[in-house]
C-alpha positions as a Markdown table, in Angstrom:
| # | Residue | x | y | z |
|---|---|---|---|---|
| 1 | Met | 44.6 | 36.9 | 6.4 |
| 2 | Asn | 42.0 | 37.6 | 9.0 |
| 3 | Ala | 38.3 | 36.9 | 8.6 |
| 4 | Glu | 37.3 | 40.7 | 8.4 |
| 5 | Asn | 39.5 | 41.1 | 5.2 |
| 6 | Ser | 38.2 | 37.8 | 3.7 |
| 7 | Val | 34.6 | 39.0 | 4.0 |
| 8 | Ala | 35.5 | 42.4 | 2.6 |
| 9 | Gln | 36.9 | 40.7 | -0.7 |
| 10 | Arg | 33.9 | 38.7 | -1.4 |
| 11 | His | 32.0 | 39.2 | -4.5 |
| 12 | Arg | 29.8 | 42.1 | -4.1 |
| 13 | Val | 26.3 | 42.0 | -5.6 |
| 14 | Val | 24.0 | 45.0 | -5.6 |
| 15 | Val | 20.1 | 44.4 | -6.1 |
| 16 | Ile | 18.1 | 47.5 | -7.2 |
| 17 | Gly | 14.4 | 47.1 | -6.3 |
| 18 | Ser | 12.4 | 45.0 | -3.7 |
| 19 | Gly | 9.8 | 43.7 | -6.1 |
| 20 | Phe | 9.7 | 40.0 | -7.3 |
| 21 | Gly | 12.7 | 40.2 | -9.2 |
| 22 | Gly | 14.8 | 41.8 | -6.5 |
| 23 | Leu | 13.5 | 39.6 | -3.8 |
| 24 | Phe | 13.8 | 36.3 | -5.4 |
| 25 | Ala | 17.4 | 37.3 | -6.7 |
| 26 | Cys | 18.4 | 37.7 | -3.0 |
| 27 | Lys | 16.8 | 34.7 | -1.9 |
| 28 | His | 18.6 | 32.5 | -4.5 |
| 29 | Leu | 21.8 | 34.0 | -3.4 |
| 30 | Arg | 21.3 | 33.4 | 0.2 |
| 31 | Lys | 24.0 | 30.4 | 0.5 |
| 32 | Ala | 26.4 | 32.0 | -2.1 |
| 33 | Asp | 29.6 | 33.3 | -1.1 |
| 34 | Val | 28.8 | 36.8 | -1.9 |
| 35 | Asp | 27.7 | 40.0 | -0.1 |
| 36 | Ile | 24.5 | 41.4 | -1.2 |
| 37 | Thr | 23.2 | 44.9 | -0.8 |
| 38 | Leu | 19.5 | 45.4 | -1.7 |
| 39 | Ile | 18.5 | 49.1 | -2.4 |
| 40 | Ser | 14.9 | 50.1 | -2.6 |
| 41 | Lys | 12.9 | 53.4 | -2.5 |
| 42 | Thr | 10.5 | 51.7 | -0.4 |
| 43 | Ser | 10.8 | 49.7 | 2.9 |
| 44 | Thr | 8.4 | 46.8 | 1.6 |
| 45 | His | 8.1 | 43.9 | -0.8 |
| 46 | Leu | 4.9 | 45.0 | -2.4 |
| 47 | Phe | 2.5 | 42.4 | -3.9 |
| 48 | Gln | 1.2 | 44.4 | -6.8 |
| 49 | Pro | -1.5 | 42.1 | -8.0 |
| 50 | Leu | -3.5 | 42.5 | -4.9 |
| 51 | Leu | -3.3 | 46.2 | -4.5 |
| 52 | Tyr | -6.8 | 46.6 | -5.8 |
| 53 | Gln | -8.1 | 44.7 | -2.9 |
| 54 | Val | -6.5 | 47.3 | -0.5 |
| 55 | Ala | -8.2 | 49.9 | -2.7 |
| 56 | Thr | -11.7 | 48.3 | -2.1 |
| 57 | Gly | -11.2 | 47.6 | 1.6 |
| 58 | Ile | -10.8 | 43.9 | 1.3 |
| 59 | Leu | -7.2 | 43.5 | 2.5 |
| 60 | Ser | -4.8 | 45.6 | 4.7 |
| 61 | Val | -1.5 | 47.0 | 3.3 |
| 62 | Gly | 0.4 | 44.7 | 5.8 |
| 63 | Glu | -0.9 | 41.6 | 4.3 |
| 64 | Ile | 0.5 | 42.5 | 0.8 |
| 65 | Ala | 3.4 | 44.6 | 1.7 |
| 66 | Pro | 5.6 | 43.0 | 4.5 |
| 67 | Ala | 8.7 | 44.9 | 5.4 |
| 68 | Thr | 11.7 | 43.7 | 3.2 |
| 69 | Arg | 14.1 | 43.8 | 6.3 |
| 70 | Ile | 11.9 | 41.3 | 8.1 |
| 71 | Val | 11.6 | 39.2 | 5.1 |
| 72 | Leu | 15.4 | 39.1 | 4.7 |
| 73 | Arg | 16.2 | 39.3 | 8.5 |
| 74 | Lys | 17.7 | 35.6 | 8.6 |
| 75 | Gln | 19.9 | 36.0 | 5.5 |
| 76 | Gln | 23.0 | 37.0 | 6.8 |
| 77 | Asn | 24.8 | 38.0 | 3.6 |
| 78 | Thr | 22.2 | 40.6 | 2.8 |
| 79 | Gln | 21.9 | 44.1 | 3.7 |
| 80 | Val | 19.1 | 46.3 | 2.8 |
| 81 | Ile | 19.7 | 49.9 | 2.2 |
| 82 | Met | 16.5 | 52.4 | 1.7 |
| 83 | Gly | 17.0 | 55.1 | -1.1 |
| 84 | Glu | 16.2 | 56.1 | -4.5 |
| 85 | Val | 18.8 | 55.2 | -7.0 |
| 86 | Thr | 19.8 | 58.2 | -9.0 |
| 87 | Asp | 22.9 | 57.0 | -10.9 |
| 88 | Ile | 24.7 | 54.0 | -11.8 |
| 89 | Asp | 28.3 | 54.1 | -12.8 |
| 90 | Leu | 29.0 | 51.2 | -15.1 |
| 91 | Glu | 32.8 | 51.7 | -15.6 |
| 92 | Gly | 33.5 | 52.6 | -11.9 |
| 93 | Gly | 31.0 | 49.7 | -10.6 |
| 94 | Thr | 29.1 | 52.0 | -8.2 |
| 95 | Val | 25.5 | 52.8 | -7.6 |
| 96 | Thr | 24.6 | 56.3 | -6.0 |
| 97 | Ser | 21.3 | 56.2 | -4.1 |
| 98 | Arg | 19.6 | 59.3 | -2.3 |
| 99 | Leu | 17.9 | 59.4 | 1.2 |
| 100 | Leu | 16.5 | 62.5 | 2.8 |
| 101 | Asn | 18.8 | 64.7 | 0.4 |
| 102 | Arg | 22.0 | 62.7 | 1.3 |
| 103 | Asp | 23.7 | 60.6 | -1.5 |
| 104 | Tyr | 25.2 | 57.2 | -0.8 |
| 105 | Val | 27.6 | 55.2 | -3.2 |
| 106 | Thr | 27.6 | 51.4 | -3.0 |
| 107 | Pro | 30.2 | 49.5 | -5.1 |
| 108 | Phe | 29.3 | 46.3 | -6.8 |
| 109 | Asp | 31.1 | 43.5 | -8.9 |
| 110 | Ser | 27.6 | 42.3 | -10.2 |
| 111 | Leu | 24.4 | 44.4 | -10.5 |
| 112 | Ile | 20.9 | 43.2 | -10.8 |
| 113 | Val | 18.6 | 46.0 | -11.8 |
| 114 | Ala | 15.0 | 45.1 | -10.9 |
| 115 | Ala | 13.5 | 48.6 | -10.5 |
| 116 | Gly | 10.2 | 47.8 | -12.0 |
| 117 | Ala | 7.5 | 50.3 | -13.7 |
| 118 | Gln | 5.3 | 52.9 | -13.0 |
| 119 | Gln | 1.9 | 53.9 | -14.3 |
| 120 | Ser | 2.0 | 55.5 | -17.7 |
| 121 | Tyr | -0.3 | 58.3 | -18.7 |
| 122 | Phe | 1.1 | 58.4 | -22.3 |
| 123 | Gly | 2.6 | 61.9 | -21.9 |
| 124 | Asn | -0.3 | 63.3 | -19.8 |
| 125 | Asp | 1.2 | 63.0 | -16.3 |
| 126 | His | -1.2 | 65.6 | -15.1 |
| 127 | Phe | -4.0 | 63.1 | -15.2 |
| 128 | Ala | -2.3 | 61.7 | -12.2 |
| 129 | Thr | -4.0 | 64.4 | -10.0 |
| 130 | Tyr | -7.3 | 63.3 | -10.7 |
| 131 | Ala | -7.0 | 59.6 | -11.7 |
| 132 | Pro | -4.5 | 57.9 | -9.5 |
| 133 | Gly | -3.0 | 54.7 | -10.9 |
| 134 | Met | -2.6 | 51.4 | -9.2 |
| 135 | Lys | 1.0 | 50.8 | -8.7 |
| 136 | Thr | 2.0 | 51.8 | -5.1 |
| 137 | Ile | 0.6 | 51.7 | -1.7 |
| 138 | Asp | -0.1 | 55.5 | -1.8 |
| 139 | Asp | -2.1 | 55.0 | -4.9 |
| 140 | Ala | -4.3 | 52.3 | -3.4 |
| 141 | Leu | -4.9 | 54.3 | 0.0 |
| 142 | Glu | -5.7 | 57.5 | -2.0 |
| 143 | Leu | -8.1 | 55.4 | -4.2 |
| 144 | Arg | -9.8 | 53.8 | -1.4 |
| 145 | Ala | -10.4 | 57.3 | 0.1 |
| 146 | Arg | -11.6 | 58.7 | -2.8 |
| 147 | Ile | -14.1 | 55.9 | -3.5 |
| 148 | Leu | -15.6 | 56.0 | -0.1 |
| 149 | Gly | -15.4 | 59.9 | 0.0 |
| 150 | Ser | -17.5 | 59.9 | -3.1 |
| 151 | Phe | -20.3 | 58.3 | -1.5 |
| 152 | Glu | -20.0 | 60.5 | 1.5 |
| 153 | Glu | -20.1 | 63.5 | -0.7 |
| 154 | Ala | -23.2 | 61.8 | -2.6 |
| 155 | Glu | -25.0 | 61.5 | 0.6 |
| 156 | Leu | -24.9 | 65.2 | 1.4 |
| 157 | Ala | -25.3 | 66.5 | -2.2 |
| 158 | Thr | -28.5 | 68.7 | -2.5 |
| 159 | Asp | -29.0 | 68.4 | -6.3 |
| 160 | Gln | -29.1 | 65.5 | -8.4 |
| 161 | Glu | -26.5 | 66.4 | -10.8 |
| 162 | Thr | -24.0 | 66.7 | -8.1 |
| 163 | Arg | -25.1 | 63.3 | -6.7 |
| 164 | Asp | -24.9 | 61.5 | -10.0 |
| 165 | Arg | -21.3 | 62.8 | -10.5 |
| 166 | Phe | -20.1 | 61.6 | -7.1 |
| 167 | Met | -22.0 | 58.3 | -7.9 |
| 168 | Thr | -20.2 | 57.7 | -11.0 |
| 169 | Phe | -16.8 | 55.9 | -11.1 |
| 170 | Val | -14.8 | 55.6 | -14.1 |
| 171 | Val | -12.0 | 52.8 | -14.6 |
| 172 | Val | -9.7 | 53.7 | -17.5 |
| 173 | Gly | -8.0 | 50.5 | -19.0 |
| 174 | Ala | -9.6 | 46.9 | -19.3 |
| 175 | Gly | -6.6 | 45.0 | -18.5 |
| 176 | Pro | -6.5 | 42.6 | -15.4 |
| 177 | Thr | -6.3 | 45.6 | -13.0 |
| 178 | Gly | -8.9 | 47.6 | -14.6 |
| 179 | Val | -11.3 | 44.5 | -14.8 |
| 180 | Glu | -10.6 | 43.8 | -11.1 |
| 181 | Leu | -11.2 | 47.2 | -9.8 |
| 182 | Ala | -14.1 | 47.5 | -12.0 |
| 183 | Gly | -15.7 | 44.4 | -10.5 |
| 184 | Gln | -14.8 | 45.4 | -6.8 |
| 185 | Ile | -16.1 | 48.7 | -7.0 |
| 186 | Ala | -19.4 | 47.4 | -8.3 |
| 187 | Glu | -19.5 | 44.8 | -5.5 |
| 188 | Leu | -18.6 | 47.3 | -2.8 |
| 189 | Ala | -21.6 | 49.4 | -4.0 |
| 190 | Asp | -24.0 | 46.4 | -4.4 |
| 191 | Arg | -23.1 | 44.4 | -1.1 |
| 192 | Thr | -20.9 | 46.1 | 1.5 |
| 193 | Leu | -22.3 | 49.5 | 1.4 |
| 194 | Asp | -26.0 | 48.7 | 0.7 |
| 195 | Gly | -28.2 | 50.1 | 3.3 |
| 196 | Thr | -25.6 | 52.1 | 4.9 |
| 197 | Phe | -26.7 | 55.5 | 3.6 |
| 198 | Arg | -29.9 | 57.3 | 4.1 |
| 199 | Asn | -30.1 | 59.7 | 1.3 |
| 200 | Ile | -28.8 | 57.5 | -1.4 |
| 201 | Asp | -28.9 | 53.8 | -2.7 |
| 202 | Thr | -25.4 | 52.8 | -3.1 |
| 203 | Arg | -26.7 | 50.1 | -5.7 |
| 204 | Asp | -27.6 | 53.2 | -8.0 |
| 205 | Ala | -23.7 | 53.7 | -8.5 |
| 206 | Arg | -22.4 | 53.7 | -12.1 |
| 207 | Val | -19.3 | 51.9 | -12.7 |
| 208 | Ile | -17.8 | 52.6 | -16.2 |
| 209 | Leu | -14.9 | 50.7 | -17.6 |
| 210 | Val | -13.4 | 52.6 | -20.4 |
| 211 | Glu | -10.8 | 50.9 | -22.8 |
| 212 | Gly | -9.2 | 52.1 | -26.0 |
| 213 | Ala | -9.1 | 48.8 | -27.7 |
| 214 | Gly | -11.9 | 46.9 | -29.0 |
| 215 | Ala | -12.1 | 44.2 | -26.3 |
| 216 | Val | -11.8 | 43.3 | -22.6 |
| 217 | Leu | -8.7 | 41.6 | -21.5 |
| 218 | Ala | -7.5 | 41.5 | -25.1 |
| 219 | Pro | -4.1 | 39.7 | -24.4 |
| 220 | Met | -6.0 | 36.8 | -23.0 |
| 221 | Gly | -7.8 | 36.3 | -26.2 |
| 222 | Pro | -11.4 | 36.7 | -27.4 |
| 223 | Lys | -13.1 | 33.8 | -25.5 |
| 224 | Leu | -11.9 | 34.8 | -22.1 |
| 225 | Gly | -12.3 | 38.4 | -22.8 |
| 226 | Ala | -16.0 | 37.8 | -23.8 |
| 227 | Lys | -16.6 | 35.8 | -20.4 |
| 228 | Ala | -15.3 | 38.6 | -18.5 |
| 229 | His | -17.2 | 41.3 | -20.3 |
| 230 | Lys | -20.4 | 39.2 | -19.9 |
| 231 | Arg | -19.8 | 38.9 | -16.2 |
| 232 | Leu | -19.0 | 42.6 | -15.7 |
| 233 | Glu | -22.1 | 43.6 | -17.7 |
| 234 | Lys | -24.2 | 41.3 | -15.5 |
| 235 | Met | -23.0 | 43.1 | -12.5 |
| 236 | Gly | -23.9 | 46.4 | -13.9 |
| 237 | Val | -20.5 | 47.8 | -15.0 |
| 238 | Glu | -20.9 | 49.8 | -18.2 |
| 239 | Ile | -18.2 | 48.8 | -20.7 |
| 240 | Gln | -17.2 | 51.3 | -23.3 |
| 241 | Leu | -14.8 | 50.0 | -26.0 |
| 242 | Asn | -12.7 | 51.8 | -28.6 |
| 243 | Ala | -12.9 | 54.7 | -26.4 |
| 244 | Ile | -9.8 | 56.9 | -25.6 |
| 245 | Val | -9.6 | 59.2 | -22.8 |
| 246 | Thr | -8.2 | 62.7 | -24.2 |
| 247 | Asn | -8.5 | 64.5 | -20.9 |
| 248 | Val | -9.1 | 64.1 | -17.3 |
| 249 | Asp | -10.2 | 66.8 | -14.8 |
| 250 | Ala | -11.6 | 67.2 | -11.3 |
| 251 | Arg | -15.3 | 66.6 | -12.6 |
| 252 | Gly | -14.8 | 64.0 | -15.1 |
| 253 | Val | -13.0 | 62.7 | -18.3 |
| 254 | Thr | -13.2 | 63.3 | -21.9 |
| 255 | Val | -13.6 | 60.6 | -24.2 |
| 256 | Lys | -13.1 | 60.2 | -28.1 |
| 257 | Asp | -14.9 | 57.3 | -29.6 |
| 258 | Lys | -13.8 | 55.4 | -32.7 |
| 259 | Asp | -15.9 | 57.8 | -35.0 |
| 260 | Gly | -13.8 | 60.7 | -33.9 |
| 261 | Ser | -16.6 | 62.4 | -31.8 |
| 262 | Glu | -15.9 | 63.5 | -28.3 |
| 263 | Arg | -18.0 | 63.4 | -25.2 |
| 264 | Arg | -17.8 | 63.9 | -21.6 |
| 265 | Ile | -18.5 | 61.6 | -18.6 |
| 266 | Glu | -19.0 | 63.5 | -15.4 |
| 267 | Ser | -17.3 | 61.6 | -12.5 |
| 268 | Ala | -15.7 | 62.6 | -9.2 |
| 269 | Cys | -13.8 | 59.3 | -8.9 |
| 270 | Lys | -11.5 | 58.1 | -11.4 |
| 271 | Val | -8.8 | 55.4 | -11.7 |
| 272 | Trp | -6.1 | 55.0 | -14.2 |
| 273 | Ser | -4.8 | 51.3 | -15.2 |
| 274 | Ala | -4.2 | 51.8 | -18.9 |
| 275 | Gly | -0.6 | 51.6 | -19.3 |
| 276 | Val | 2.8 | 51.2 | -17.7 |
| 277 | Gln | 6.1 | 53.1 | -18.2 |
| 278 | Ala | 9.6 | 51.5 | -17.1 |
| 279 | Ser | 11.7 | 53.1 | -14.3 |
| 280 | Gly | 14.0 | 56.0 | -15.7 |
| 281 | Leu | 16.9 | 53.7 | -14.7 |
| 282 | Gly | 16.2 | 52.0 | -18.1 |
| 283 | Lys | 17.5 | 55.1 | -19.9 |
| 284 | Ile | 20.4 | 55.6 | -17.6 |
| 285 | Leu | 21.5 | 52.1 | -18.4 |
| 286 | Ala | 21.1 | 52.6 | -22.1 |
| 287 | Asp | 22.9 | 55.9 | -22.3 |
| 288 | Lys | 25.8 | 54.5 | -20.3 |
| 289 | Ser | 26.1 | 51.4 | -22.4 |
| 290 | Lys | 27.1 | 51.5 | -26.0 |
| 291 | Gly | 24.6 | 50.0 | -28.2 |
| 292 | Thr | 21.8 | 49.3 | -25.5 |
| 293 | Glu | 18.3 | 50.8 | -26.4 |
| 294 | Val | 15.0 | 51.0 | -24.8 |
| 295 | Asp | 11.6 | 50.2 | -26.2 |
| 296 | Arg | 8.7 | 52.6 | -26.3 |
| 297 | Ala | 7.9 | 51.8 | -22.7 |
| 298 | Gly | 11.3 | 52.5 | -21.4 |
| 299 | Arg | 12.2 | 49.0 | -21.0 |
| 300 | Val | 15.8 | 47.9 | -21.7 |
| 301 | Ile | 16.4 | 45.6 | -24.8 |
| 302 | Val | 18.6 | 43.1 | -23.1 |
| 303 | Glu | 20.9 | 40.4 | -24.4 |
| 304 | Pro | 19.7 | 36.5 | -24.4 |
| 305 | Asp | 21.3 | 36.4 | -20.9 |
| 306 | Leu | 19.4 | 39.6 | -19.6 |
| 307 | Thr | 22.5 | 41.6 | -19.6 |
| 308 | Ile | 23.2 | 44.9 | -21.4 |
| 309 | Lys | 25.9 | 45.2 | -24.1 |
| 310 | Gly | 29.4 | 45.3 | -23.0 |
| 311 | Tyr | 28.6 | 44.6 | -19.4 |
| 312 | Pro | 27.9 | 40.8 | -18.6 |
| 313 | Asn | 27.9 | 41.7 | -14.9 |
| 314 | Val | 25.0 | 43.8 | -15.1 |
| 315 | Phe | 21.6 | 42.1 | -15.5 |
| 316 | Val | 18.2 | 43.9 | -16.0 |
| 317 | Val | 15.0 | 41.7 | -14.8 |
| 318 | Gly | 11.2 | 42.2 | -14.3 |
| 319 | Asp | 9.2 | 44.9 | -15.8 |
| 320 | Leu | 12.5 | 47.0 | -16.7 |
| 321 | Met | 13.7 | 44.3 | -19.1 |
| 322 | Ser | 12.3 | 44.0 | -22.7 |
| 323 | Val | 12.1 | 40.4 | -23.9 |
| 324 | Pro | 10.0 | 39.1 | -26.6 |
| 325 | Gly | 7.3 | 36.8 | -25.1 |
| 326 | Val | 7.8 | 37.8 | -21.6 |
| 327 | Pro | 4.8 | 39.7 | -20.3 |
| 328 | Gly | 5.2 | 42.4 | -17.5 |
| 329 | Gln | 3.9 | 40.2 | -14.8 |
| 330 | Ala | 5.1 | 38.7 | -11.3 |
| 331 | Gln | 6.1 | 35.4 | -13.4 |
| 332 | Gly | 8.7 | 37.2 | -15.7 |
| 333 | Ala | 10.2 | 39.2 | -12.8 |
| 334 | Ile | 10.5 | 35.9 | -10.7 |
| 335 | Gln | 12.1 | 33.9 | -13.3 |
| 336 | Gly | 14.5 | 36.6 | -14.4 |
| 337 | Gly | 15.6 | 37.4 | -11.0 |
| 338 | Thr | 16.3 | 33.7 | -10.4 |
| 339 | Tyr | 18.0 | 33.3 | -13.6 |
| 340 | Ala | 20.4 | 36.2 | -12.8 |
| 341 | Ala | 21.1 | 34.9 | -9.3 |
| 342 | Lys | 22.0 | 31.3 | -10.4 |
| 343 | Ala | 24.4 | 32.9 | -13.1 |
| 344 | Ile | 26.1 | 34.8 | -10.6 |
| 345 | Lys | 26.3 | 31.9 | -8.1 |
| 346 | Ala | 27.6 | 29.5 | -10.8 |
| 347 | Glu | 30.3 | 32.0 | -11.8 |
| 348 | Thr | 31.7 | 32.8 | -8.3 |
| 349 | Glu | 31.8 | 29.3 | -7.6 |
| 350 | Gly | 33.8 | 28.6 | -10.7 |
| 351 | Lys | 31.2 | 26.3 | -12.3 |
| 352 | Gln | 30.5 | 28.3 | -15.4 |
| 353 | Lys | 32.2 | 30.9 | -17.4 |
| 354 | Val | 30.3 | 34.1 | -18.7 |
| 355 | Glu | 30.6 | 32.7 | -22.3 |
| 356 | Asp | 29.0 | 29.5 | -21.2 |
| 357 | Arg | 25.9 | 31.0 | -20.1 |
| 358 | Lys | 22.5 | 29.7 | -21.6 |
| 359 | Pro | 20.0 | 32.1 | -22.9 |
| 360 | Phe | 17.1 | 33.0 | -20.5 |
| 361 | Lys | 14.0 | 30.9 | -21.2 |
| 362 | Tyr | 10.7 | 32.1 | -20.0 |
| 363 | Phe | 8.1 | 29.5 | -18.9 |
| 364 | Asp | 4.7 | 30.7 | -19.4 |
| 365 | Lys | 2.5 | 29.4 | -16.5 |
| 366 | Gly | -0.6 | 31.3 | -17.8 |
| 367 | Ser | -2.6 | 34.3 | -17.0 |
| 368 | Met | -5.5 | 35.0 | -15.0 |
| 369 | Ala | -7.7 | 37.6 | -13.7 |
| 370 | Thr | -10.6 | 37.8 | -11.2 |
| 371 | Val | -13.9 | 39.4 | -12.2 |
| 372 | Ser | -15.9 | 39.2 | -9.2 |
| 373 | Arg | -16.3 | 37.0 | -6.1 |
| 374 | Phe | -16.7 | 33.4 | -7.3 |
| 375 | Ser | -15.8 | 34.2 | -10.9 |
| 376 | Ala | -12.4 | 34.7 | -12.7 |
| 377 | Val | -10.8 | 33.9 | -16.0 |
| 378 | Cys | -7.7 | 31.8 | -16.3 |
| 379 | Gln | -5.4 | 30.9 | -19.3 |
| 380 | Val | -2.6 | 28.0 | -19.0 |
| 381 | Gly | -1.0 | 27.2 | -22.2 |
| 382 | Lys | -3.9 | 26.2 | -24.6 |
| 383 | Leu | -6.3 | 25.6 | -21.8 |
| 384 | Glu | -8.7 | 28.3 | -21.0 |
| 385 | Phe | -11.4 | 28.2 | -18.4 |
| 386 | Ser | -13.5 | 30.6 | -16.4 |
| 387 | Gly | -16.1 | 30.8 | -13.5 |
| 388 | Phe | -15.7 | 29.3 | -10.0 |
| 389 | Phe | -12.9 | 26.9 | -10.6 |
| 390 | Ala | -10.7 | 29.6 | -12.3 |
| 391 | Trp | -11.7 | 31.8 | -9.3 |
| 392 | Leu | -10.2 | 29.0 | -6.8 |
| 393 | Ala | -7.3 | 28.8 | -9.2 |
| 394 | Trp | -6.7 | 32.5 | -8.8 |
| 395 | Leu | -7.1 | 32.3 | -4.9 |
| 396 | Gly | -4.4 | 29.6 | -4.6 |
| 397 | Leu | -1.8 | 31.1 | -6.8 |
| 398 | His | -1.9 | 34.4 | -5.1 |
| 399 | Leu | -1.7 | 32.9 | -1.8 |
| 400 | Trp | 1.3 | 30.8 | -2.8 |
| 401 | Tyr | 3.1 | 34.1 | -3.8 |
| 402 | Leu | 2.2 | 36.0 | -0.7 |
| 403 | Val | 5.3 | 36.2 | 1.4 |
| 404 | Gly | 5.0 | 34.8 | 5.0 |
| 405 | Phe | 2.5 | 32.4 | 6.9 |
| 406 | Arg | 0.8 | 35.2 | 8.7 |
| 407 | Ser | 0.0 | 37.1 | 5.6 |
| 408 | Arg | -1.5 | 33.9 | 4.1 |
| 409 | Phe | -3.4 | 33.1 | 7.3 |
| 410 | Val | -4.9 | 36.6 | 7.7 |
| 411 | Thr | -5.5 | 37.0 | 3.8 |
| 412 | Val | -7.6 | 33.7 | 3.9 |
| 413 | Leu | -9.7 | 35.1 | 6.8 |
| 414 | Glu | -10.3 | 38.4 | 5.1 |
| 415 | Trp | -11.3 | 36.6 | 1.9 |
| 416 | Phe | -13.6 | 34.3 | 3.7 |
| 417 | Val | -15.4 | 37.2 | 5.5 |
| 418 | Ser | -15.4 | 39.4 | 2.2 |
| 419 | Phe | -16.5 | 36.9 | -0.3 |
| 420 | Leu | -18.9 | 34.8 | 1.8 |
| 421 | Gly | -20.5 | 37.8 | 3.6 |
| 422 | Arg | -20.8 | 41.4 | 3.1 |
| 423 | His | -18.2 | 42.8 | 5.4 |
| 424 | Arg | -14.9 | 44.4 | 4.5 |
| 425 | Gly | -12.7 | 44.8 | 7.3 |
| 426 | Gln | -10.3 | 47.7 | 5.8 |
| 427 | Met | -12.8 | 50.6 | 5.2 |
| 428 | Ala | -10.8 | 53.2 | 6.9 |
| 429 | Ala | -10.0 | 56.2 | 4.9 |
| 430 | Thr | -8.8 | 59.6 | 5.7 |
| 431 | Glu | -9.0 | 63.1 | 4.1 |
| 432 | Gln | -5.2 | 63.2 | 4.0 |
| 433 | Trp | -5.0 | 60.4 | 1.8 |
| 434 | Val | -6.8 | 62.0 | -0.7 |
| 435 | Phe | -5.0 | 65.6 | -0.4 |
| 436 | Ala | -1.5 | 64.2 | 0.0 |
| 437 | Arg | -0.6 | 64.1 | -3.7 |
| 438 | Leu | -1.7 | 67.8 | -3.8 |
| 439 | Ala | 0.2 | 68.8 | -0.8 |
| 440 | Leu | 3.4 | 67.6 | -2.5 |
| 441 | Glu | 2.3 | 69.5 | -5.7 |
| 442 | Ala | 1.8 | 72.5 | -3.6 |
| 443 | Leu | 5.5 | 72.7 | -3.0 |
| 444 | Asp | 5.9 | 73.9 | -6.6 |
| 445 | Asp | 2.6 | 75.9 | -6.8 |
| 446 | Pro | 0.6 | 76.6 | -3.8 |
| 447 | Ala | -2.1 | 78.5 | -5.5 |
| 448 | Glu | -3.0 | 75.9 | -8.2 |
| 449 | Ala | -2.7 | 73.1 | -5.6 |
| 450 | Leu | -5.2 | 74.9 | -3.3 |
| 451 | Glu | -7.7 | 75.4 | -6.5 |
| 452 | Leu | -7.4 | 71.7 | -7.2 |
| 453 | Ala | -8.2 | 70.8 | -3.6 |
| 454 | Lys | -11.2 | 72.7 | -3.8 |
| 455 | Gln | -12.3 | 71.1 | -7.2 |
| 456 | Ile | -11.7 | 67.5 | -5.8 |
| 457 | Gly | -13.6 | 68.5 | -2.8 |
| 458 | Ala | -16.7 | 69.7 | -4.7 |
| 459 | Ala | -16.6 | 73.2 | -3.3 |
| 460 | Glu | -20.3 | 73.8 | -4.4 |
| 461 | Asn | -21.6 | 71.0 | -2.3 |
| 462 | Ala | -24.0 | 70.9 | 0.5 |
| 463 | Ser | -23.6 | 73.2 | 3.4 |
| 464 | Gly | -25.8 | 76.1 | 2.5 |
| 465 | Asn | -22.9 | 78.6 | 1.6 |
| 466 | Gly | -21.6 | 76.7 | -1.4 |
| 467 | Lys | -18.9 | 75.0 | 0.5 |
| 468 | Ser | -18.9 | 72.0 | 2.6 |
| 469 | Val | -17.1 | 72.1 | 6.1 |
| 470 | Ala | -14.9 | 68.9 | 5.1 |
| 471 | Asn | -14.0 | 70.7 | 1.7 |
| 472 | Ser | -13.3 | 74.0 | 3.5 |
| 473 | Glu | -10.8 | 72.1 | 5.9 |
| 474 | Ser | -9.3 | 70.2 | 3.3 |
| 475 | Ala | -8.5 | 73.2 | 1.3 |
| 476 | Lys | -7.2 | 75.0 | 4.3 |
| 477 | Ser | -5.0 | 72.0 | 5.3 |
| 478 | Thr | -3.6 | 72.0 | 1.8 |
| 479 | Glu | -2.8 | 75.6 | 1.9 |
| 480 | Gln | -1.2 | 75.5 | 5.3 |
| 481 | Arg | 0.9 | 72.7 | 4.2 |
| 482 | Ala | 1.7 | 74.3 | 0.9 |
| 483 | Gly | 3.0 | 77.4 | 3.0 |
């Protein structure tokens, strides 16, 4: 038997997703006698916890999203394939992915599904047109352009009502992402942009944090939630609790309060961080596996060893798995991916049989969220603390999990400049980032997309004839792309 045939018969592992779960699974199999194929619809390993810093001009995309191929370049048993997975054949042992309208079929002996989650609008997906989430690079770049563009529009506004609308920023959801975004938008307005405009004072910007529950950072407990609440209010953030967003449009949001009354918040720039929905691959797995179910968020209710019923060779990890007590955070994905990789390695080496697998056990290393520069909240077991030392702990943990020495080095420099000074090094924003989403929607309905572009661009604003030059060009550009 020649070497080529020997390699071809090695155990084939397919990993879906290049997030924490998928990447750590690949890394823990680097010395195993297996062939790995990593399939991802993006070309990067995205460090989602720092996306909000890209959106607010602190970090560049490159620091939090290194190319997956480069990260795994030295791992000779791993091939990276770009494409979106459209089907999984459990009986046949194949994964079908699509890239540029072409389908590719990849066989597997073991499968690790780490496809992650996306923003959930609770059945109102059209809200995304006006309020991007914070799950992808595209979301972060679009939001950065919308934030900076709102200040530019406010500078040109000819009436106070229009100026106030562009100076009002609404963040929906007071979880870690919402709290971090609200704090950074406030600091951006108060520090970085202070004195850079002539017709507006950026310190007059309103940052409103809307939360349907009764507390900020509710999962972290009342003590830390209250600390974050107090710090945000000291920064000028308006916090509205027990307030459910019922509608989002180009000009603002409609909010329903606890007493049932509804009101409007006029705002040109909104961001959504109120919920997550698992990848659609979860339902595909459930439909093709007898007895496997998904929860309300679309996550797969897995067996104790993170597999699905009847298929001990198919693991589900990360945000796509539903395991009691395991939060949808990086730690859960890392530990799940590592567990699956170790199980596959042990079985291919003959050290363990499937029936001898020990159940997955999650080790809770704590939760933390940064509120502003020099201030964060941290929970490690029963220990809870906040303030400057919590902020240092937050910095250290996030640096530890950033991939690559260069990313860590540059991130430290950017943090030093941004937090100790007033400058932010990533303040570029283009019109295309704002309207790219509309351009895609225009493929289905050009007329509607054109109208939305006009609305988002505030067609009534500031050039004497009821339409600004920038907005006119944006609408024209969108119309041309749609055609």
